[in-house]
C-alpha positions, 0 to 999 in steps of 0.5 A: 761133350760130343762122343767123338771128342770124349777121350775115354771112348775108344775110336771104334765107339766114337765112329759108331756113336757119331753126332750132328756136329762131326757128321758121325757115320763110318770113317773113310778108309785110309788110301795108300799114297799114289792110289786113285781116289774112290770113284775116280775114273781111271784112264787107259794108262791106269792113272786117274785124272787129277780131281777138278780137271777136265778129261783129256781131249784129242789135239792135233798139232799144226803142221810146220807150214801152218806153224810158221805161217801163224808166226808170219801173221803175228809178225805182220801186226807190226807193219805200219803200211796203210795198204796192207800188212805183210809178214815174212819168216825165214826158216831153215831146218825148222828153225827161224833165222829172221823175221820181217814186216813191211814198213819204212827204214829205221829212223824214218817217219811211219806212213801212219803219221805222214800218209802213203806216198803211193796213195798220194801219187795214185800208183796202183798196187803191183806197179812202180815199187821204187816209189814207196817210203817203205820196204817189203817184208821179204826185204826186211827179213833178208836184211835182218839175217845179214845185219844180225850175225850174217846168217846164211840163207842158202836153201832156206824157206820163206813163209810170207802172208802174200805172194812176193813181188818181182823185186823181192823175188829177185832178192830171194833168188840171189839169197839162195832161198829154195822154197816160198810158201805164201797165202794171199795173191799179188798181181805180179806175173813176172815174179812167178815166171822168174821163180819158176825159171830159177827152180824155186819151189812156190807153194800156196798155203791153204787155210786150216779147215775148222774141223778137229784133226785136220791140219793146213798144208801148202801145195806147190803151185802148178803151172797152167797148161800151155795154149794149144797151137792152131791146127 
C-alpha cells in the first residue's frame, strides 16, 4: 500500500514518506481565497493576471471620426453599383441617425444583374447624374432618416467614403447638415463651392497611420489661395 494512502500513518508522515505514485515531497501550502498564485507576477494595481492569459498591452481607441468612417466603409459593402461602392453615415451628438449606400431604389433590379446604364451610354464619372438607375449613398441616408421616424437632421454630420456630388450636396445643405467628413475625392468643383458658400464644414479624412497609439483625424479643407492680379 502507498504510504500516502495508509490511514494509520499521520498526515505529516505521509507527506514526508512520499512515493512514486503520488509524487511525494512537500505538500503545497494552502492559499487564501483571492491571493495571487505562487510565482504570478503582480500588476501595477496589485492584482496578478489570470493564469494562461497574455499580459495587457496598450491600446488606444479610434477617434470618433475614424470610428464612424469605419462604419461607413462597412455600409458601403452593401452597394451593388458596378463603378464604385459608397457608404454614408448620418450622425448627431455622436449617435448614428441613419446609414445609406449607393444602389437602385427598392424593387428595382440591381445593376449587378442588368448592367450599368451609365457605362452603356458612355457617361463619364461626375457628369449627367440623372442618367443613372441608382441613388447615391448620401441621398439614401437622408431618405432613411425621413422614412423611419422622421429623424431631424439639423446640425448633423455626414461621414461619407467619397466627396459628395453637387446633387447630394444641395440635399445635404437643405437638410441642415453642418459638417461633412469624406475620404476619397470626386470630380465636382461646384459641390465644394456650394458647401463653402453655405457655410458647411468640409473635412478630408486622413487614413490611420500603422503605428500604435496614432489615431486618424479629419482636417477641414482649406480653400486654395486666390490668384494674384496682374500688376
